[in-house]
NUVEXKE-47500 format. One line per 3 residues: number of its first residue (from 1); for each residue x, y, z of N, C-alpha, C. Coordinates in steps of 0.02 Angstrom, whole numbers, plus 50000, padded with zeros to 5 digits. Atoms other than C-alpha are relative to their C-alpha. Example, Ala and Ser with C-alpha at 12.3 -4.5 7.8 and 13.67 -1.06 7.14 Angstrom:
1 = 50045 49941 50000 50615 49775 50390 50045 50060 50000  49958 49941 49997 50684 49947 50357 49961 50055 50037
//
This chain:
1 = 49993 50019 49935 59656 64345 54154 49957 50019 50056  50046 49967 49952 59516 64354 54283 50039 50061 50057  49988 49917 49940 59525 64518 54402 50008 49957 50063
4 = 49995 50004 49935 59603 64486 54581 49959 50043 50032  50031 49951 49963 59497 64542 54707 50026 49961 50081  49983 50009 49940 59527 64545 54905 49952 50017 50056
7 = 50035 49979 49946 59430 64548 55066 50008 49973 50074  49961 50010 49913 59453 64549 55255 49934 49996 50036  50044 50003 49951 59354 64505 55402 50041 49998 50055
10 = 49970 50002 49931 59412 64538 55588 49966 49932 50029  50029 50044 49955 59409 64418 55725 49946 50041 50036  50024 49967 49944 59297 64455 55871 50008 49981 50068
13 = 50002 50009 49933 59295 64455 56052 49926 50017 50049  50068 50001 49950 59144 64426 56171 50026 50028 50056  49989 49986 49956 59143 64542 56295 49953 49985 50061
16 = 50050 50034 49948 58992 64487 56385 49948 49966 49983  50060 50027 50027 58846 64365 56354 50039 49943 49984  49967 50071 50014 58922 64189 56366 49952 49949 49970
19 = 50061 50053 50020 58818 64054 56267 49922 50017 49997  50062 49972 50001 58682 64176 56260 49965 50002 49935  50035 49991 50054 58657 64188 56076 49964 49942 49987
22 = 50048 50056 50011 58578 64021 56043 49937 49983 50040  50058 49996 49954 58465 64052 56187 49952 50064 49990  50044 49953 50019 58403 64193 56100 50009 50048 50046
25 = 49981 49919 49949 58476 64338 56227 50041 50036 49988  49955 49933 50014 58594 64474 56225 50065 49983 49998  49919 50006 49997 58778 64487 56193 50027 50063 49992
28 = 49952 49942 50019 58908 64619 56190 50063 49983 49970  49944 50033 50046 59049 64587 56073 50039 50064 49980  49975 49951 50041 59171 64700 55980 50031 49961 49938
31 = 49951 50024 50042 59295 64671 55834 50060 50015 50013  49926 49978 49981 59478 64667 55853 50035 50019 49942  49970 49959 50058 59611 64736 55749 50032 49959 49955
34 = 49955 50042 50034 59673 64575 55677 49942 49960 49954  50055 50034 50029 59577 64463 55546 50032 49964 49950  49997 50047 50067 59570 64350 55384 49998 50043 49956
37 = 50014 49984 50058 59605 64404 55222 49997 49949 49951  50010 50051 50069 59554 64313 55049 50038 50036 49951  49997 49957 50060 59630 64359 54890 49991 49920 49932
40 = 50011 50050 50053 59581 64262 54735 49974 50027 49946  50043 49979 50051 59488 64251 54570 49958 49951 49973  50056 50057 50024 59358 64152 54475 50041 49968 49956
43 = 49980 50046 50046 59403 64011 54370 49949 49977 49941  50030 50011 50055 59340 63958 54200 49967 49915 50009  50034 50079 49985 59282 63784 54271 49974 49994 50062
46 = 50039 50010 49956 59196 63721 54412 50024 49973 50070  49957 50017 49949 59334 63697 54517 50022 50043 50062  49982 49957 49950 59384 63774 54687 50048 49985 50026
49 = 49940 50003 49968 59567 63790 54748 50003 50046 50045  49993 49957 49947 59595 63846 54911 50073 49987 50034  49958 50019 49985 59755 63875 54967 50019 50034 50087
52 = 49987 49951 49939 59809 63927 55167 50070 50017 50003  49937 49975 49976 59970 64031 55197 50018 49976 50058  49971 50009 49934 59979 63989 55369 50008 49918 50008
55 = 49979 50089 49994 59965 63786 55338 50043 49973 49950  49977 50005 50064 60045 63810 55167 49972 49922 49976  50030 50068 50031 59919 63672 55113 49952 50027 49947
58 = 50046 49990 50035 59813 63668 54974 49936 49944 49976  50057 50023 50014 59632 63610 54932 49974 50004 49941  50031 49978 50078 59562 63562 54760 49936 49960 50015
61 = 50068 50044 50006 59380 63498 54748 49949 50035 49953  50035 49976 50046 59247 63515 54621 49927 50037 50031  50046 49964 49964 59105 63645 54661 49918 49946 50010
64 = 50082 50039 49999 58952 63512 54623 50018 49952 50048  49987 50044 49950 59037 63384 54737 50038 50012 50060  49974 49981 49914 59066 63466 54914 49970 49944 50042
67 = 49998 50064 49940 59081 63336 55048 50041 50039 50069  49962 49978 49953 59138 63399 55217 50044 49940 50025  49952 50043 49973 59200 63232 55264 50069 49977 49946
70 = 49933 50008 50043 59321 63225 55116 50052 50053 49995  49928 49948 50004 59429 63379 55132 50030 50019 50085  49969 49973 49942 59530 63458 55264 49965 50043 50038
73 = 50040 49969 49981 59459 63530 55400 49998 50067 50010  49994 49933 50005 59541 63707 55395 49973 50031 49925  50041 49983 50049 59451 63704 55217 49934 50017 50002
76 = 50073 50004 49998 59284 63677 55277 49950 50068 50010  50045 49929 49990 59234 63857 55328 50003 50037 49944  50006 49973 50068 59268 63915 55152 49948 49958 49958
79 = 50023 50062 50053 59196 63765 55060 49924 50007 50042  50058 50000 49979 59040 63778 55180 49966 50065 49985  50029 49942 50015 59010 63954 55138 49984 49993 49913
82 = 50028 50006 50066 59007 63905 54937 49952 49947 49988  50055 50059 50001 58902 63755 54974 49943 50030 50007  50050 49958 49998 58783 63877 55048 49979 50046 49942
85 = 50031 49978 50067 58781 63992 54889 49971 49962 49956  50036 50053 50045 58748 63846 54800 49934 49977 50010  50069 50021 49963 58603 63776 54912 49949 50065 49995
88 = 50044 49939 49995 58535 63959 54919 49992 50035 49925  49997 49979 50057 58536 63984 54738 50032 50067 49986  49952 49945 50001 58666 64124 54752 50041 49985 49941
91 = 49965 50015 50051 58778 64156 54600 50068 49977 50027  49943 50034 49973 58930 64039 54627 50028 49952 49938  49969 50056 50056 59067 63965 54505 50067 49975 50016
94 = 49937 50036 49973 59237 63886 54520 50037 50074 50011  49947 49951 49974 59374 63994 54598 50061 49973 50046  49936 50003 49977 59553 64009 54659 50010 50048 50059
97 = 49996 49931 49961 59584 64099 54828 50065 49974 50052  49967 50007 49960 59711 64110 54945 49986 50030 50081  50020 49986 49927 59687 64126 55147 50062 50017 50043
100 = 49946 49980 49951 59805 64236 55254 49962 50022 50067  50028 49975 49946 59767 64271 55438 50063 50027 50047  49955 49985 49961 59853 64370 55578 49972 49986 50067
103 = 50038 50014 49951 59725 64303 55696 50035 49922 50043  49981 50063 49972 59793 64165 55831 49943 49961 50005  50053 50074 50008 59702 63998 55795 49994 49988 50077
106 = 50019 50029 49926 59603 63935 55950 50007 50034 50046  49992 49961 49945 59615 64079 56059 49930 50029 50006  50055 49964 49976 59434 64130 56064 49985 50057 49966
109 = 50035 49946 50039 59428 64255 55934 49967 49992 49937  50034 50019 50040 59317 64168 55829 50033 50003 49925  49972 49985 50054 59446 64153 55686 49959 49953 49944
112 = 50053 50031 50050 59305 64030 55594 49964 50050 49966  50058 49958 50018 59173 64172 55602 50046 50056 49934  49954 49950 50043 59304 64286 55513 50015 49963 49930
115 = 49981 50034 50084 59356 64168 55364 49935 49990 49972  50052 49993 50040 59173 64134 55336 49975 50065 49986  50046 49926 50042 59126 64314 55325 50037 50011 49945
118 = 49961 49980 50064 59279 64365 55221 49982 49942 49936  50018 50046 50059 59222 64203 55111 49930 50038 49971  50072 49965 50040 59042 64276 55088 50013 50058 49969
121 = 49984 49952 50028 59110 64445 55063 50042 49993 49928  49965 50011 50068 59236 64377 54918 49957 49958 49938  50052 50006 50049 59110 64276 54832 49939 50035 49976
124 = 50061 49973 50040 58971 64396 54827 50036 50065 49968  49946 49953 50059 59111 64523 54746 50010 49968 49935  49961 50044 50062 59178 64387 54632 49948 49987 49954
127 = 50061 50024 50047 58991 64338 54562 49951 50040 50015  50038 49952 50025 58902 64486 54584 49931 49976 50043  50064 50020 49962 58785 64430 54732 49989 50059 50041
130 = 50007 49955 49953 58709 64561 54820 49952 49988 50063  50020 50037 49927 58671 64515 54998 49979 50055 50042  50030 49940 49921 58592 64610 55154 50050 49979 50040
133 = 49943 50041 49951 58723 64596 55299 49969 49955 50039  50004 50045 49966 58607 64495 55402 50000 49948 49963  49983 50059 50035 58597 64372 55266 50070 49976 49980
136 = 49941 50012 50030 58774 64365 55230 50022 49968 50079  49975 50036 49925 58800 64321 55438 49954 49948 50003  50040 50064 50004 58661 64183 55400 50019 49945 49961
139 = 49972 50059 50056 58741 64101 55260 50069 49980 50031  49949 50027 49973 58908 64103 55362 49994 49959 50077  50011 50055 49954 58823 64039 55510 49977 49921 49992
142 = 50014 50070 50012 58752 63893 55422 50045 49959 49965  49937 50040 50030 58909 63858 55334 50015 49970 50065  49973 50033 49938 58970 63818 55515 49965 49945 50025
145 = 50053 50058 49981 58812 63721 55555 49994 49957 49974  50015 50052 50031 58788 63618 55426 50066 49964 49969  49939 50022 50045 58964 63598 55337 50057 49983 50057
148 = 49947 50016 49936 59084 63599 55497 49973 49953 50052  50039 50040 49948 58967 63543 55615 49986 50034 50071  50001 49962 49930 58961 63670 55761 49933 50032 49995
151 = 50073 49970 50008 58783 63718 55798 50012 50075 50046  49987 49939 49968 58847 63898 55835 49938 50058 49995  50050 49946 50010 58734 64049 55856 50022 50064 49953
154 = 49975 49943 50049 58747 64220 55752 50050 50049 50014  49967 49946 49962 58840 64309 55879 50068 50025 49977  49940 49992 50028 59010 64279 55803 50010 50036 49931
157 = 49995 49984 50073 58973 64305 55613 49974 50077 50009  50029 49926 49999 58867 64472 55671 50057 50049 50014  49948 49958 49944 59011 64553 55791 50047 50008 49940
160 = 49946 49981 50040 59139 64519 55653 49984 50037 49934  50032 49957 50058 59026 64587 55503 49983 50070 50026  50042 49933 49998 58936 64733 55578 50039 50060 50069
163 = 49972 49955 49935 59052 64807 55732 50012 50066 49966  49967 49935 50015 59121 64984 55740 50036 50025 50050  49937 49962 49960 59276 65074 55792 49977 50037 50066
166 = 50017 49956 49947 59265 65143 55966 49938 49974 50026  50062 50015 49980 59101 65055 55997 49997 49916 50034  50006 50090 49996 59057 64874 56067 49929 49994 49975
169 = 50054 50002 50051 58907 64787 55974 49942 49961 50047  50053 50029 49977 58747 64754 56055 49965 49946 49962  50038 50034 50051 58658 64606 55985 49940 49968 50032
172 = 50067 50032 49975 58477 64553 56018 50007 49936 49963  50001 50066 50044 58489 64361 55963 49942 49975 49976  50067 50021 50033 58304 64342 55953 49971 50042 49939
175 = 50026 49963 50057 58266 64488 55841 50052 50023 49958  49928 50000 50041 58450 64504 55768 49991 50087 49994  49996 49936 49998 58432 64681 55804 50067 50025 50029
178 = 49904 49979 49968 58620 64768 55813 49996 50059 50019  49973 49936 49986 58660 64920 55901 50072 50010 50019  49933 49985 49995 58822 65005 55937 50013 50031 50072
181 = 49980 49964 49938 58875 65066 56125 50065 50039 50002  49925 49958 50001 59002 65195 56127 50055 49969 50047  49955 50019 49943 59153 65140 56239 50038 50082 49992
184 = 49975 49925 49991 59199 65336 56287 50049 49982 50053  49961 50000 49942 59369 65334 56390 50043 49974 49977  49935 50025 50017 59553 65294 56395 50003 49923 50024
187 = 49985 50064 49989 59537 65105 56393 50024 49958 49942  49965 50059 50053 59616 64952 56300 49958 49939 50010  50025 50073 49997 59556 64771 56272 50066 49960 49997
190 = 49944 50029 50003 59693 64649 56312 49970 49926 49988  50010 50077 49999 59657 64457 56252 50052 49965 50012  49954 50063 49976 59772 64332 56348 49983 49938 49969
193 = 50017 50065 50031 59775 64185 56243 50045 49941 50037  49976 50035 49941 59804 64038 56373 50058 49955 49959  49949 50065 50039 59893 63926 56231 49968 49941 50000
196 = 50040 50076 49979 59777 63794 56287 49954 49985 49928  50046 49999 50050 59683 63748 56105 49946 49973 50013  50077 50042 49995 59506 63700 56089 49984 49986 49941
199 = 50044 50023 50066 59403 63615 55964 49932 49988 50023  50087 50002 49971 59204 63648 55995 49977 49948 49960  50031 50057 50036 59172 63511 55864 49999 49937 50058
202 = 49996 50055 49956 59221 63386 56008 49932 49985 50028  50055 50023 49966 59058 63401 56078 49971 50046 50066  50020 49965 49948 59062 63502 56224 49948 50064 49983
205 = 50039 49943 50011 58978 63651 56156 49933 49987 49978  50061 50039 50024 58849 63541 56074 49955 49985 50050  50028 50019 49943 58811 63473 56239 49982 50045 50045
208 = 50039 49950 49952 58795 63638 56334 49942 50017 49976  50066 49979 50032 58672 63686 56204 49954 49954 50012  50066 50045 49980 58551 63537 56227 49987 50000 50083
211 = 50024 49978 49923 58565 63570 56425 49961 50049 49995  50035 49941 49987 58499 63737 56385 49941 49977 49972  50060 50033 50020 58370 63666 56281 49947 49972 50052
214 = 50030 50035 49949 58317 63552 56408 49976 50052 50048  50020 49960 49958 58308 63685 56534 49947 50044 49996  50053 49946 50010 58198 63799 56433 49929 49957 49990
217 = 50081 50057 50025 58068 63637 56388 49990 49991 50079  50010 50025 49930 58076 63598 56598 49978 50074 50021  50028 49939 49960 58035 63793 56640 49936 50014 49960
220 = 50055 49986 50056 57900 63784 56477 50008 50068 49983  49998 49933 50059 57971 63944 56389 50044 49965 49953  49968 50023 50064 58028 63940 56212 50081 49997 49996
223 = 49928 49996 49978 58206 63989 56264 50016 50033 50060  49967 49976 49928 58311 64045 56414 49998 50069 50009  50022 49927 50001 58278 64222 56352 49956 50021 50033
226 = 50073 49977 49964 58109 64212 56424 49996 49991 50079  49987 50021 49930 58181 64154 56600 50037 50046 50036  49970 49958 49971 58230 64278 56726 50035 49951 50052
229 = 49965 50032 49944 58352 64221 56868 49959 49987 50059  50051 50004 49932 58219 64249 56997 49941 49949 49993  50043 50060 50013 58096 64140 56902 50033 49926 50010
232 = 49962 50036 49996 58231 64025 56883 50004 49947 50072  49976 50005 49923 58281 64010 57076 49936 49975 50034  50055 50016 49964 58091 63984 57119 49982 49925 49967
235 = 49996 50054 50025 58092 63834 57001 50040 49938 50016  49953 50043 49975 58236 63749 57072 49998 49936 50005  50010 50085 49990 58171 63589 57146 49977 49973 49944
238 = 50027 50047 50062 58099 63534 56982 50047 50000 49950  49944 50008 50042 58268 63544 56891 50050 49956 50017  49934 50032 49977 58401 63426 56890 50055 50040 50015
241 = 49951 49944 49976 58551 63513 56973 50037 50019 49933  49961 49961 50059 58659 63523 56804 49970 50047 49970  50046 49941 50047 58519 63594 56713 49967 50061 50024
244 = 50012 49945 49958 58481 63706 56843 50062 50061 49997  49935 49954 49989 58666 63778 56858 50012 50030 49908  49990 49999 50066 58678 63773 56661 49950 50083 49982
247 = 50049 49944 50030 58515 63896 56646 50015 50068 50052  49998 49940 49963 58563 64004 56796 50064 50047 49983  49957 49959 50051 58723 64043 56685 49967 50058 49952
250 = 50029 49955 50081 58628 64114 56533 49935 50049 50030  50042 49946 49983 58491 64206 56633 50038 50046 50037  49966 49964 49965 58628 64278 56746 50036 50056 49934
253 = 49973 49962 50053 58724 64326 56576 49945 50058 49980  50039 49951 50019 58583 64404 56505 49989 50073 50035  50026 49945 49955 58547 64517 56646 50071 50038 50012
256 = 49934 49958 49982 58730 64558 56656 50022 50047 49929  49990 49979 50047 58738 64608 56478 49959 50081 49998  50042 49930 49985 58590 64737 56495 50016 50052 50043
259 = 49959 49971 49958 58680 64796 56651 50050 50039 49995  49939 49976 50022 58835 64814 56575 49992 50058 49947  50003 49943 50038 58777 64915 56426 49982 50057 50016
262 = 50012 49945 49972 58711 65032 56536 50049 50041 50045  49944 49958 49966 58858 65062 56637 50049 50025 49952  49958 49982 50061 58964 65073 56462 49976 50073 49998
265 = 50013 49933 50027 58852 65224 56422 50021 50036 50045  50001 49951 49952 58870 65297 56583 50082 50006 50010  49941 50003 49998 59069 65266 56566 50019 49976 50066
268 = 49982 50052 49930 59066 65154 56735 50040 49945 49979  49956 50053 50012 59214 65048 56691 49997 49968 50061  50003 50036 49949 59215 64988 56854 49953 49961 50021
271 = 50050 50055 50002 59061 64910 56865 49990 49964 49945  50003 50059 50063 59056 64840 56689 50066 49958 50022  49957 50039 49981 59223 64773 56772 49978 49928 50035
274 = 50031 50063 49968 59135 64676 56903 49955 49964 49979  50052 50049 50045 59009 64614 56788 50039 49940 49973  49958 50057 50040 59153 64535 56688 50024 49934 50050
277 = 49995 50041 49957 59213 64457 56847 49952 49952 50014  50051 50061 49971 59046 64383 56897 49996 49947 49951  50030 50057 50063 59018 64302 56714 50057 49962 49996
280 = 49944 50054 50002 59183 64228 56738 49992 49936 50047  50014 50045 49956 59138 64153 56902 49940 49956 49973  50056 50042 50017 58978 64090 56832 50008 49944 49946
283 = 49962 50063 50059 59064 64003 56671 50042 49944 50033  49971 50039 49957 59167 63927 56809 49959 49932 50043  50053 50030 49951 59041 63866 56926 49949 49964 49969
286 = 50059 50021 50029 58881 63855 56830 49996 49957 49934  50001 50024 50079 58917 63822 56649 50056 49946 49994  49947 50049 49999 59077 63726 56673 50032 50001 49937
289 = 49968 49992 50069 59154 63787 56513 50067 50057 50016  49936 49968 49977 59314 63873 56599 50058 49939 50000  49947 50044 49984 59484 63781 56624 50043 50029 50046
292 = 49962 49980 49940 59622 63792 56762 50042 50065 49977  49956 49950 50022 59737 63901 56642 49955 50061 49991  50033 49958 50001 59592 64017 56614 49978 50033 50075
295 = 50016 49964 49922 59536 64037 56797 50064 50025 50032  49936 49979 49968 59726 64072 56843 50000 50083 49965  49986 49928 50033 59746 64204 56713 49942 50040 50022
298 = 50025 49945 49957 59589 64295 56790 50009 50023 50056  49979 49982 49927 59642 64279 56964 50064 50043 49992  49925 49960 50002 59804 64357 56913 49979 50070 49975
301 = 50015 49925 50031 59716 64515 56814 49956 50023 50057  50036 49965 49955 59600 64541 56974 50058 50027 50049  49946 49954 49954 59772 64590 57067 50036 50051 49954
304 = 49969 49950 50036 59835 64687 56928 49973 50075 50007  50023 49934 49998 59831 64881 56951 49985 50026 49923  50014 49988 50066 59731 64953 56796 49967 49966 49966
307 = 50044 50041 50028 59627 64809 56760 49924 50008 50050  50069 49987 49982 59436 64843 56783 49970 49940 50012  50048 50056 50001 59368 64664 56740 50037 49959 49956
310 = 49971 50045 50044 59428 64510 56655 49948 49930 50010  50046 50069 49987 59339 64337 56610 50008 49959 49932  49980 50045 50052 59347 64201 56485 49968 50026 49942
313 = 50039 49973 50052 59286 64250 56305 50001 49953 49946  49996 50042 50045 59217 64140 56174 49972 49946 50027  50035 50050 50000 59145 63968 56174 50038 49955 50079
316 = 49956 50027 49930 59276 63913 56337 50028 49944 49984  49967 50072 50004 59354 63758 56374 50082 49995 49992  49929 49995 50013 59514 63828 56332 50006 50078 49954
319 = 50009 49927 50054 59559 63999 56223 50049 50038 50032  49974 49946 49981 59576 64151 56288 49954 50047 50061  50030 49958 49962 59522 64280 56417 50007 50073 49970
322 = 49998 49931 50016 59484 64468 56388 49996 50030 50070  49967 49956 49944 59542 64608 56508 49982 50061 49969  50011 49928 50013 59473 64782 56507 50046 50029 50043
325 = 49934 49963 49984 59621 64905 56541 50008 50062 50012  50000 49911 50019 59631 65086 56582 50068 49989 49959  49960 49980 50054 59755 65154 56455 50059 50028 50029
328 = 49940 49980 49972 59948 65167 56504 50007 49938 50047  49966 50065 49959 59937 65002 56600 50019 49942 49965  50003 50064 50044 59945 64889 56447 50067 49951 50011
331 = 49940 50044 49990 60130 64841 56472 49998 49963 50068  49997 50030 49945 60113 64801 56648 49943 49953 50000  50051 50063 50008 59953 64691 56623 50023 49951 49966
334 = 49974 50038 50037 60040 64604 56486 50055 49966 50024  49942 50043 49979 60195 64565 56564 49977 49948 50066  50017 50042 49949 60099 64496 56722 49954 49944 49976
337 = 50043 50058 50032 59978 64393 56622 50051 49950 49957  49960 50025 50044 60130 64336 56507 50047 49951 50057  49957 50038 49957 60224 64271 56664 49960 49951 50048
340 = 50030 50064 49959 60089 64181 56753 49984 49933 49961  50010 50074 50017 60080 64021 56632 50054 50014 49929  49964 49997 50057 60209 63971 56496 49952 49988 49947
343 = 50023 50013 50059 60157 63994 56320 49939 50041 49998  50039 49954 50011 60040 64138 56357 50001 50065 49958  49977 49949 50025 60024 64280 56233 49945 50043 49988
346 = 50071 49958 49997 59923 64432 56222 50000 50057 49950  50014 49957 50061 59845 64538 56098 49978 50072 50025  50018 49950 49986 59816 64709 56141 49963 50041 49954
349 = 50052 49983 50049 59670 64786 56047 49948 50069 50030  50056 49947 49982 59543 64943 56036 49948 49957 49951  50049 50023 50046 59364 64902 55969 50014 50037 49923
352 = 49995 49986 50054 59377 64900 55788 49956 49987 49947  50061 50000 50047 59286 64910 55634 49979 49927 49968  50021 50057 50029 59193 64770 55577 50009 49994 49921
355 = 49982 49988 50067 59210 64693 55397 49961 50047 49951  50027 49962 50037 59081 64780 55320 50013 50087 50005  49970 49930 50001 59142 64959 55383 50070 50002 49979
358 = 49928 49998 50030 59315 64900 55339 50000 50015 49925  50004 50003 50067 59268 64873 55178 49974 50072 49973  50021 49924 50042 59187 65054 55138 50056 50043 50013
361 = 49949 49957 49981 59341 65128 55215 50069 49986 49966  49921 50040 50031 59478 65020 55103 49963 49989 49926
//
């Protein structure tokens, strides 16, 4: 009987730096204390059997005939990683695996990246692939790009893999340099899931990415990372209105991440909170990737004692808000947010270990 193995990867929350990753900019993120677990073993044949505990469904495919069109959407993240192992000459054979998760789906916590990372770790462990952390993240990202069809950047995969407890994760998405900014102080993060589901494959995400590429081209820069808000404003008359506002969100976000990192290092949560509110306003007005439910949750958070800041987290269009809250106020904040809209659920978390740190300590 083949040996059973188990791997885990957490969800992530984007603290600041919305849609900056594919613009080669900066992001501040953290791993949450919930995630996806894979448990399984190798098979003697070339078949892949995937069972989802949450959906109570099983997908069976042949490793040598992987096709995203022919499989259930929930299985594409795991199969996409297996496909990447095959295409990149990494060791992979048939396997059977069960997926279980305590992450709320569609809540902007990137359950997709958690599942991809858990799969990379699972296949690496099962078949003896010795992979560098950044290569793991890239394999997971390519699985989502090529097999799932979302042109995501690397931020989700890096944050889920490489975060550290009691720190936020600073990512330079051009150099892929990863740093950790300590979060010193009595604070918690509250994720408020609006209950509105999002499906990024539907085109809004890819559309925003194309708008950003058009803006960079019009400004004569490689990526919006290379444009400052000041430079952008001086060229406003040359840009279509929509393209200008998309770019304004990205340049502003990059500047907010850099200022926010300095504020966290100084323990200045009040300033960091102001930057979160400013980020949300830019998402609402410039990037148009918010929705009425998220706007209402952020507007409510502004009025609650103990809340430093709030904004949408993740791709947007639905999903969740992230709230930076003084410790001791969690119950009050959760009650106020869940009373705001029917179907809102909250997850209270501290900055947790990413999958690699978690694996070391378990």
